[in-house]
N, C-alpha and C positions, 0 to 999 in steps of 0.2 A: 471491561477493558483492563489490559495489563501491559505495562511497558517492561520489556525484557532486554537485558544486555547480553549478547553472545559474542564476547571478544570484540572484534572490530565492527560488529553489526548491532544496530539498535532495531528492536522489533516491537511493533505495536500489535497486540492481539486484540482485535475488536470482534466480538461474537454476537452482537445485537443487530437486528435489521435496522437500517437507517431510514427512518420516516420523519415526518415533520416534527414529532415530539422528541426525537433523539439526534437530529441533525446538528444542533448547536454543540452538544457534547462530542459528537464525532469530529466536527471541525476543530474544536479545541485540542482533542487528542491527537489528530493528524498533524496539526501545527506544532504540538509539543514533540512529536516524533521528528519532524523536520529540524527542530532546534537542538537535537541531541548532538553531542560532540562527534559521534561517528559519522563517517562519510558514506557508509553503506546502510540503507534503511529498508526495512521490510514492513509493509502493511499486511498483516495476516488476517484474512477475513473468514477463517475457518468457522463454520456455523452460520454465517450470514446467508440469507436467502433472498433478501430484497435491498436494493439501494435506490433511493429516490434521485431525481435529477440534480438536486442541490448537492448531494454527496458526490455525484460524478464530477461536478464542477470543482468541488473541494479537492478531490483526488488529482485531477489534471492540473489544477493550479499549483498544488503542492509539488508535484513532479517537476514542473517547470521551474518553480522557485528554488527547489533543491538543486537543480542543475546549475542555476546561477551561483549557488554556494559551493559548487564543485562536489556535489553529493549525488548519489543515485538512489532513488526510491523505486522499489519493485513491489508488486502485489502478489500475495500468495494465499493459499487456502481457498481457492476459488471453486464454489459449487457450480453445478451445471446451470442453475438458474442465473447466477451472477455472470457466468461465462457467456450466456446468451445476451445479457445486457451489454457486456463489454464488447461483444462482437458487433452488435447493432451500432454502438457509438465508435467503433473502430479503435478501441484503446490499444490493441495489439500493435498498432502502427507507431506508437511513441512511448509505450510503457511495457516493460518486461513483465509477463504474467506467468505464474507458476501454480499448478494444482495443489502442491504441498509446500509447507514451509521448508522442509528439508531440501527440496529442489532449489529454492532460492538461496539457502545457505551454501549449498554446493556451488552454485553459480558464483557467489561472492568469494568463496574459498579458492576458486581457480583463477582469481584475479581478472575476471572478464568484465571489468568496468567499461561502460560506454564512454566514448570521448565526446 
């Protein structure tokens, strides 16, 4: 796990599969991302092949609570396996998803924040 600041964007790079033994660390890291001063947040999952159901709840809860703080969190670095999971749970309906971190950074750099 690595927290990165890229100008007005805070990025959490999480590269470990999220299973029962890593979910607590994932939760703490995602919540730390939400508490960053920046209003634009990227959860970068490059390298992650598996997310358990608890981690899906953590992501969706964090997206909603970030919006209450007038922030936007997007998810980037999505593998084909994780994309399948996100499709099943219909994450694309309320979270912006990007295959690469660079795409998410470009999204934010163009000022396309959701209202």
